[in-house]
C-alpha positions, 0 to 999 in steps of 0.5 A, a space after each residue: 650694649 643693650 638698647 631699651 628704645 627709650 626716647 628723649 620724652 621717656 627720660 624727661 618723664 622719669 626725671 619729673 616723676 623722681 622730682 615729684 616723689 622727692 617733693 612729696 617727701 619734703 612736704 611730709 617732713 615739713 608737716 611733721 616738723 610743724 606739728 607740736 610735740 605730743 605730751 601727756 594728756 591732761 584731763 580738764 577739771 571735773 564738774 565737781 571741781 568747777 563747782 567747788 571753785 565757784 563756791 570758793 569764789 563766793 558765786 554760790 551759797 552753801 545750800 546751792 553748792 550742796 544741792 548741785 553737788 548732790 545732783 552731780 553725784 546722786 542724780 538729785 538733791 539731798 532729802 531733808 533728814 527726818 526722824 525714822 520711826 517704826 510703826 508701833 505693833 498693835 496688840 489685842 488683849 481679849 479676856 473672858 470673865 464672870 465677875 471682872 477680876 480677869 478684866 482688871 488683869 487685862 488692863 494691868 497688862 495693857 498698862 505695861 505694854 503701853 508704857 513700852 510704846 505698844 498700841 494696845 486695845 483691851 476688849 472682852 473676848 465675846 465682843 471681838 469679831 475680827 483680829 486682822 488689825 492686830 499684830 499680836 494677841 494676849 488672851 486670858 480667861 478666868 478659871 471656874 471649876 478648872 475650866 476657862 470662862 466660855 467667852 475666852 474658849 469661844 474666842 480661841 475657837 472662832 479665831 483659831 486660824 488667824 491666831 496661828 498666824 500671829 504671836 499669842 500669849 495666854 493667861 488664866 486667873 483662878 487660884 484663891 490662895 498665894 500659890 500662883 505667886 509662889 510657883 508656876 502653875 501649869 494650865 488646866 487641861 482644856 487651856 493646855 489644848 488651846 495653847 497647843 492648837 494656837 502654838 502660844 508663846 507662853 501661858 501663865 496662871 495668876 492668882 484669882 479674886 473673889 470678893 463680895 458681890 460675886 455672881 454664881 452659886 459656887 462663888 457665893 458658897 465659897 464666900 460663905 465659907 470665908 475662902 474669898 479674897 484677892 490673890 492677884 499679884 500686880 507686880 507679877 502680872 506687870 513683869 510678865 507683860 514686860 516680857 511680852 513687850 520685850 519680845 514684840 519690840 526687841 527691846 523695852 525700857 526697864 520695868 519700874 513700877 515703884 
């Protein structure tokens, strides 16, 4: 028989400890029984849904609903719709002429470009000091003894660096016959060099015009020989200009010159 030496007080404390333990177990069980059964978490309505409910009840009008909805979804009210338009490209047509025929060609080209909504200026080559304001340049010169009129040549030389940074088209005016309307005439040697230096998009030779009152000894001699006349083909010129407009704007209205 073993004797642990436990007194009456020891048995009493042990009994109290056991009762305390079971009392705690009973309290925990009661707490679990009183806790509502956990179910699936149901999220509340979103701000957009609450806004839609207010709109459905007539508490807010259409404008306020869409403005608030835009604020919720995009962080700000919707911008008013506006017509988006591209800034028209600005084109300079510069020309060198002695008797005015090449200047008229420049004006015909400008008419077509303007019809295609291109902002176009026509100026004599000698008067242009800066081309920074232009997105593209068309440069033309009359041909005299196989050479471009000097104002056109000087323009190409003065603005060479700027011209290489924008699209350039060249034209010549010269032949006093119908050849320019019948076939493509290559540029004169000096004009060809200019086209290469400027990396021109295209060059075309149009028929020339020499009528009474023309200045210059050679011009007067030609007129005396009865070899003058106006050989400019306006439709050909407008068609060429239409091609420029198409390339600059990406699309152009069909040409209709009556």
